[in-house]
C-alpha positions as CSV (number, residue, x, y, z in Angstrom):
1,M,-0.2,15.0,35.7
2,H,2.7,16.3,34.3
3,E,2.7,20.6,34.2
4,V,4.2,21.2,31.0
5,T,6.4,23.6,31.1
6,E,9.1,25.5,28.4
7,A,11.7,23.4,29.5
8,D,9.9,20.7,28.1
9,L,8.9,22.6,25.1
10,A,12.6,23.4,24.6
11,E,13.8,19.9,24.3
12,D,10.8,18.5,22.0
13,A,7.3,19.0,22.0
14,A,5.8,15.7,20.9
15,E,7.2,14.2,23.8
16,I,5.9,15.5,26.7
17,P,5.5,12.8,29.6
18,L,2.2,11.4,31.2
19,G,3.6,12.8,34.9
20,T,3.9,11.3,38.0
21,E,-0.1,9.4,39.8
22,L,-3.2,11.3,41.0
23,P,-4.0,11.2,44.5
24,G,-5.5,7.2,45.0
25,V,-4.5,6.3,41.9
26,R,-0.9,3.8,41.8
27,V,0.4,2.8,38.4
28,H,2.5,0.1,38.1
29,V,5.0,-0.5,35.0
30,L,4.7,-5.0,34.4
31,D,6.5,-7.8,32.0
32,D,4.6,-10.2,30.2
33,G,4.7,-12.3,33.4
34,L,2.7,-9.3,36.0
35,R,5.7,-8.7,37.4
36,P,7.2,-5.2,38.1
37,L,10.2,-3.3,36.3
38,P,12.5,-0.6,36.9
39,A,12.7,2.9,36.2
40,G,13.3,2.6,32.3
41,A,12.0,-0.5,31.7
42,V,9.4,-0.7,28.8
43,G,6.3,-2.9,29.7
44,E,2.4,-2.6,30.6
45,L,1.3,0.3,32.3
46,V,-1.9,-1.0,34.8
47,I,-3.8,1.3,37.1
48,G,-4.7,0.9,41.1
49,G,-5.6,2.4,43.9
50,A,-8.4,4.2,45.9
51,L,-9.7,4.9,43.2
52,L,-10.0,2.3,40.9
53,A,-13.6,0.9,38.8
54,E,-15.3,-2.1,40.4
55,G,-15.5,-3.3,36.9
56,Y,-17.0,-3.1,33.5
57,L,-20.8,-2.9,33.9
58,G,-22.5,-5.9,32.7
59,L,-19.5,-6.9,30.5
60,P,-17.9,-10.4,33.3
61,E,-15.5,-11.5,31.0
62,V,-13.8,-8.6,30.0
63,T,-13.7,-7.2,33.6
64,G,-12.5,-10.8,34.6
65,A,-9.7,-10.4,32.0
66,R,-9.1,-6.3,32.2
67,F,-9.1,-6.1,36.2
68,V,-7.0,-8.8,37.5
69,P,-4.8,-9.3,41.1
70,V,-1.1,-9.4,40.5
71,P,0.6,-11.8,42.8
72,A,3.8,-9.9,42.4
73,L,1.9,-7.3,43.8
74,G,0.7,-8.9,46.9
75,G,-2.3,-9.7,45.4
76,E,-3.3,-5.9,44.2
77,R,-5.5,-5.8,42.0
78,V,-5.0,-3.5,39.2
79,Y,-6.9,-2.2,35.6
80,R,-4.9,-3.7,32.9
81,T,-5.0,-0.8,30.3
82,G,-2.8,-2.8,27.2
83,D,-0.5,0.9,27.1
84,R,2.5,0.7,26.6
85,G,5.2,2.7,28.4
86,Y,7.9,3.4,31.1
87,R,9.0,5.1,34.5
88,D,11.8,7.5,34.2
89,L,14.7,8.2,37.1
90,K,12.8,11.2,37.8
91,G,9.4,9.3,38.5
92,R,7.7,9.8,35.3
93,L,5.8,8.1,33.5
94,W,5.9,7.8,29.8
95,F,3.6,6.4,27.1
96,L,4.8,4.3,24.0
97,G,1.6,3.2,22.4
98,R,-0.7,0.6,22.2
99,Q,0.4,-2.7,23.1
100,D,-3.2,-4.4,21.7
101,N,-2.1,-3.1,18.7
102,Q,1.1,-4.0,18.2
103,V,2.0,-7.6,16.2
104,K,5.7,-9.2,15.6
105,L,6.6,-10.5,12.2
106,R,9.2,-11.4,10.8
107,G,11.1,-11.0,14.2
108,Y,9.9,-7.2,14.5
109,R,7.4,-5.6,16.6
110,I,4.8,-3.3,14.6
111,E,2.5,-0.7,15.5
112,L,-0.5,-1.4,13.7
113,E,-1.7,2.1,14.0
114,E,1.4,3.8,12.5
115,I,0.4,1.9,9.4
116,E,-2.7,3.3,9.7
117,A,-1.9,6.6,9.7
118,A,0.1,6.8,7.2
119,A,-2.6,5.4,5.0
120,S,-5.1,7.4,6.3
121,A,-2.9,10.3,5.0
122,E,-2.5,9.2,1.5
123,L,-5.7,8.2,1.6
124,G,-7.3,11.7,2.3
125,G,-8.1,10.8,6.1
126,R,-9.8,7.4,5.1
127,S,-10.6,5.2,7.9
128,C,-8.7,2.0,7.7
129,A,-7.3,-0.9,9.8
130,V,-4.5,-3.6,9.2
131,V,-4.4,-6.5,10.5
132,L,-1.4,-9.7,10.6
133,H,-3.5,-12.6,8.0
134,H,-1.3,-16.0,9.0
135,D,-1.8,-17.2,5.2
136,E,-0.8,-20.4,5.4
137,A,1.1,-20.3,1.9
138,S,3.2,-18.4,2.0
139,G,3.1,-16.9,6.0
140,P,2.0,-14.1,8.1
141,R,1.5,-11.0,6.2
142,L,0.0,-7.5,7.0
143,V,-3.3,-7.1,5.0
144,G,-5.2,-3.9,5.3
145,F,-9.0,-2.8,5.4
146,L,-10.2,0.9,3.7
147,E,-13.8,2.0,4.6
148,G,-16.2,3.1,1.9
149,S,-17.6,1.0,-1.7
150,E,-14.5,2.7,-3.7
151,Q,-11.8,-0.1,-4.0
152,P,-7.9,1.4,-3.5
153,D,-5.8,1.0,-6.4
154,Q,-3.5,-1.0,-5.1
155,A,-0.3,-0.3,-6.7
156,A,0.1,3.1,-6.7
157,L,-1.2,2.3,-2.1
158,H,1.8,0.2,-1.9
159,Q,4.1,2.7,-3.8
160,A,2.9,6.1,-2.0
161,L,3.2,3.6,1.7
162,G,6.6,2.1,0.8
163,R,7.9,6.1,0.7
164,R,6.6,6.7,4.0
165,L,7.0,3.2,5.8
166,P,9.8,0.8,6.3
167,G,9.5,-2.6,3.7
168,G,8.2,-5.1,6.1
169,L,5.7,-2.7,7.4
170,V,3.5,-1.8,4.3
171,P,0.4,-4.2,3.5
172,A,0.2,-7.1,0.6
173,A,-3.0,-6.2,0.2
174,W,-6.2,-3.6,0.3
175,T,-9.5,-4.6,0.7
176,A,-12.4,-2.1,1.0
177,L,-15.7,-3.0,2.8
178,D,-18.5,-0.6,2.7
179,T,-19.3,-0.6,6.1
180,M,-16.3,-1.1,9.0
181,P,-16.7,-3.6,11.9
182,L,-16.5,-1.9,15.3
183,L,-15.4,-2.6,18.9
184,P,-18.7,-0.6,21.7
185,G,-15.4,1.9,22.2
186,G,-15.7,2.7,18.3
187,K,-12.1,1.1,17.7
188,P,-11.9,-1.0,14.4
189,D,-12.7,-4.9,15.5
190,R,-9.3,-6.6,14.2
191,A,-10.5,-10.2,14.8
192,A,-13.5,-9.8,13.1
193,L,-11.3,-8.1,10.5
194,A,-9.4,-11.3,11.1
195,R,-12.0,-13.7,9.8
196,L,-12.8,-11.8,6.8
197,A,-8.8,-11.9,5.6
198,A,-9.0,-15.4,6.2
199,E,-12.4,-16.0,4.2
200,A,-10.9,-14.2,1.6
201,G,-7.8,-16.9,0.9
202,P,-4.5,-16.0,-0.2
203,V,-3.6,-12.5,0.4
204,G,-2.0,-11.3,-3.3
205,E,-2.2,-9.0,-6.2
206,P,-5.8,-8.1,-6.6
207,A,-9.1,-10.6,-7.9
208,Q,-9.0,-8.7,-10.6
209,A,-5.5,-9.5,-11.8
210,Q,-6.3,-12.9,-14.0
211,P,-3.6,-15.4,-14.5
212,Q,-1.5,-15.0,-17.2
213,A,0.3,-18.0,-19.8
214,F,3.3,-17.8,-20.4
215,T,4.6,-19.2,-23.4
216,D,8.4,-17.8,-22.9
217,P,10.4,-20.9,-21.2
218,G,12.4,-18.6,-18.7
219,Q,9.0,-16.5,-17.5
220,A,8.0,-19.7,-17.2
221,L,9.8,-21.1,-15.1
222,I,10.1,-17.5,-12.9
223,A,6.2,-17.5,-12.7
224,E,5.7,-21.5,-11.5
225,A,8.5,-20.7,-8.9
226,W,6.8,-17.7,-8.1
227,Q,3.4,-19.6,-7.9
228,E,5.1,-22.0,-5.5
229,V,6.7,-20.0,-2.9
230,L,3.0,-17.6,-2.9
231,G,1.0,-19.9,-3.1
232,H,-1.2,-18.1,-5.7
233,D,-0.5,-17.5,-10.0
234,R,-2.4,-13.7,-10.1
235,F,0.2,-12.2,-11.5
236,T,1.8,-11.0,-14.5
237,A,5.0,-10.3,-16.4
238,D,4.5,-6.7,-14.9
239,S,3.9,-7.7,-11.7
240,H,6.2,-7.1,-9.1
241,F,7.8,-9.2,-6.7
242,F,7.0,-7.6,-2.8
243,E,4.0,-6.0,-4.7
244,V,2.0,-9.8,-4.8
245,G,2.6,-11.2,-1.4
246,G,6.3,-11.9,-1.7
247,H,8.8,-10.9,0.8
248,S,12.2,-11.5,2.2
249,L,12.0,-15.3,3.8
250,L,10.0,-15.7,0.5
251,A,12.8,-14.4,-1.9
252,A,15.3,-17.0,0.1
253,R,12.5,-20.1,-0.3
254,L,12.7,-18.6,-4.3
255,A,15.8,-18.6,-4.4
256,A,16.3,-22.4,-2.9
257,W,13.7,-23.5,-5.5
258,L,15.2,-22.1,-8.2
259,E,18.7,-23.6,-7.7
260,P,18.2,-27.4,-9.0
261,R,16.2,-25.9,-12.2
262,L,19.2,-23.4,-12.9
263,G,22.4,-25.6,-11.8
264,S,23.2,-22.9,-8.6
265,R,21.3,-21.0,-6.5
266,P,20.2,-17.4,-7.4
267,Q,21.9,-14.6,-5.1
268,L,19.2,-12.6,-2.7
269,R,21.5,-9.6,-4.0
270,T,19.6,-10.3,-7.7
271,L,16.4,-11.2,-6.8
272,F,16.0,-7.7,-4.9
273,Q,17.4,-6.0,-7.1
274,H,14.6,-7.9,-10.7
275,P,11.4,-7.7,-8.6
276,V,9.2,-7.6,-11.5
277,L,8.9,-10.7,-13.1
278,A,9.9,-10.4,-16.7
279,D,13.7,-8.6,-15.3
280,Q,14.2,-11.2,-13.1
281,A,13.8,-14.0,-15.7
282,R,15.9,-12.1,-17.5
283,A,18.6,-12.0,-15.3
284,L,18.5,-15.3,-13.9
285,T,17.7,-17.5,-17.0
286,G,19.6,-15.0,-19.3
287,A,22.9,-15.0,-17.0
288,N,21.9,-18.5,-15.1
289,Q,23.6,-16.3,-12.6
């Protein structure tokens, strides 16, 4: 419980703490090894005390995963909330988001709900879900799903999200589903969505983007390089590298693949400045940078 005061509102109305525990409840902040963390350190919020439930009715596996004894707390049985937070020096608890909706991609921890909220706002409140898809051809990338039969305009949505989010948080592709798979609690079933993404194959431009036959030698070379690093050929001369599945690590791989064929390694800056295939071909093969 926390009593909201004028002082709270004067500091920042968007940042109100969870507060302190009610009688009969103990909340601990634990690290990944279920060890207590000091004030100010971020970890998982777990709940113990006399008011702790026995478990989930009729769901022994879920109960076993969520209600666990913690050796570092003397064997105290707690409920793992899956929430991230910390306790400040005044003893107040602060909420920082969900652990189970956080993924790690190319060294960065990403909150999937932030991406979903941005996409939903761009699409007039349409239900969205994002998962991390491990593409064997070109590595891990984010993919999104939308509820409803209407397929999104991939390029328009990508550009709109690029104005709201850092480039690494923009999903590589979106798929419309008649019905979003849900968990019993009404939240998106990310495991089911991850299976759908795996069944769909390589992630890139929409399936309707047909491969193009490149007659220009420079474009043909760049197209061959893109196909090698992206793992698909669903792009045209007007395609944008970072909108058909590319990212910074793949750009480095692209430069390495082109080095023996161009006689020198292209600068990553050049690849970033000329992400459209036709422009990239002119920049690299015209000036042989």
